[in-house]
N, C-alpha and C positions, 0 to 999 in steps of 0.2 A: 524717716517715717512721716514727719510733718509735711514734707514735700509731696509724698504719695497721697496723704490725706487731703491736701489742698487741691491736687489734681483731681481726685475723686469728687470733691465738692464741686469744682468747676464743671466737670463732665455731667454730674447729676443735675446741676442747675440748667444746663443747656438741654439735656434730654427731657427734663421735667417740663420746660417751657414748650418744647416741640410736641410733647404728648398732650399737655393741657390745651394748646392751641389747635390740636387736631392735625398738625403737620405729620406726626407719626400716628396713624389711625389705630383704633382698637383692633386687637387681633394680630397686629404686626409682630413679627419675631425679631428680637434684637440679638444679633450674633456678635459674640465677643471679638472674633477675629476681624470683623468688618469695623466695629467700633474702635478697636485698637489701631487699625490702619487710619481711620478717619481722624482720630485725635492725636495720632503719632505718639502713643504711649504703649507701655506693656499691658498685659491683660490684668495685672494686679489692681491698678486704680479703676479699670473698667469693671471688674467684679465688685469692687467696693461701691462704686457708683450705682450699679444695678441693685445691690443689696439695700442701698438707701432708698431707691425708687420703690423697691418691694415693701419697705417699712412704711412708705407713704400710701401703699395700696394701689400704686399705678401699674405695677407689673407683677407677674407671678412666675416662679421658677417651675418648669415642667420637666419631669424626668425624660431624658433622651430627646427632648425637643428644644431645650434652651430656655430663653426668657421671652415671655410674650406680654404685650400690652393688654391689660385686662379689659374685657368686655362685660359691662354690667347688665344685669337683667332689668326689666322695667320695675320690678319690685325693689331691687337694690337702689335704683335711681330715685324712686319715690321716697325710700327711707333716708337717702342722703339729703334730699331736700327738706324732709321733716327735721332732721338733725340740724341742718344749717339754719332753718327758720328759727329754731330756739336759740341758737348761738348768736345769730344776727340781732334778734330782738333783745337779747341780754346786752350785747355790745352797745346797741343804740340807747338802751335805758341807762347804762353806765356813763355813756358819753354825754348825754343831755346836760347834766349839771356842770360838766367839766369843759364844755365848748368855749374856747377862747376866740377872740376876734380873728386870730391867725387861722384857727381851725375852720371857722366859718368862711373865711376868704378862700381857703383851699377847697372846702366843700362846694362853694359857689362855682369855682373854676372847673372842678370835676363834674358838677351837675350840668354846667353849660356845655362842656365838651361832649358829654354823653348825649345831651338833648340834640345837639347839632348832628352828631353821628346817627342818632335814631331817625332824624328827619331825612338825612341822606339815604339811609337804609330803606326807609319806607318808600321814598320817591323812586329809588332804583327798582324796588320790587314792583311798584305800580307800572313801570315801563318794561317789565319783563327782563331786566338786566341781571347778569350774574352777580350775586351779592356775597359770594363766599369770602373773598378777600376783605371786603369792607366789614363783614360780620366779625372777623377776627379782631380787627381794630376796635369795633364796637364793644366786643366782649372785654377787651383789656381796659377800655374806658369805664365800663361797668365796674370792673374790679377796682379801678383807681378810686371811684366814688366810695365804695365800701371800705377801702383801705384807710381813707381819712377817718372814718368812724371808728375803725379798729384802733387806730393810734390815739384818738381822742378818748377812748374808753378807759385808758390807763390800766387795762387788764391784758398784759401780754400773753398769758396762757390762753385766755378766751380767743384772742386774735389768732394764735397759732392753730388752735383746734378748728376755728372757723375756716381758716385758709385751707387746712387739710381737708375739711368736708367739701369745700369748693373744688379742690383739685380732684376729688373722687369722681366727679361727673363731668368736669369741664371739657375733657377731650373725647367724650363719648359720642358727640355728634357735632357737626359744623352748624353754627347758629346762622342759618340762612333765613332770609325773609321772603315771604310770598304774599300776594294780594290778600289771600284769605286769612293771613295772620296779622293783618294791619292793625286791627283793634287791640290785639294782645300786645303788640309792640308799643302802641300809643299809651296803653294803660301802664306798661312798665316804665315809660318815660315820666308819666304823670306821678307815679308813685315815688320816684326819686325826688321830685319837687316837693311832694307832701312830707316826706321824711326830712328834707332840708328845713322846711318851715317849722316842723315840730322841734327839731334840734335848736333852731334859732330862738324859738320861744322857751327853750330849756324845759320842755314838757317830756319828762321821762316816760310817763305812761303812754302818751301819744306816740312818741318815737318808737317805743317797744311794740305797740300794736301795729303801727304802720309798717315797720320793718318785717314783722312776721308775715303780714298779709302780702307784702311785696315778694318775699322769697317763695311763698307758696304759689303766687301768681306766676313767678318765673318758672316754677315747676310745671304749671299748666302749659306755658309757652313751649317748654322743651317737649312735653308730651305731644303737643300739636305738631311740632316739627317732626318728631319721630313717626307719628301717624302719617304725615305727608310723605316722608321718605319711604315708609313701608308701602304706601299706595303706589308710589312711582316704581318701586322694585317689582310689585305684582304686575303693573301694567307692562313693564319691559319683558317680564317672563311670559306674558300672554301674546306678545307680538312676535 
């Protein structure tokens, strides 16, 4: 039983990462027989892995259709960002007085990595290059920055719920960059630096306010990306 549980955990982690990164897109059907062949296991750990993904809100079981990666409505995405904004702000507030030198060093490294990737992403967008692969790396660097704050908060339950809220919408769209989104990406990068400074100053109230503002701004960025994707789809349908 323990072996099956371990296999289910391992499979769930792989599929979760692929859904969150967008490698498995919203609306995709996950077929047990194909997954069983892919992971070289029986269907039992596959079913258990899919149940775990369902508990995370990443997939849904549909009668006679199998398991489908969830597609969220705009309203659900906005709500997910509102929930995450409150959780992120709480984590930042709790982390501020607890930040150690090691925590700040880790945060500095994460912030620098994110800033470098943001600069590359913006430059690629200005040159009209495909940014989809780079955007996945950028997204993971963004998560790494926030993960440092989660760990420093000393509140593992808040961290778990915040990560779950992040997973809710992470795979709903590829975080691509475009020239018209440049200011939004620049603001996102600057907000990370501001949060880092507030935490270094051990300002709980400042870190809380900045973290909330940052997540809501990230929601605006996602909305702008979705608007751009919708516009492209309409243009393709008209040609």
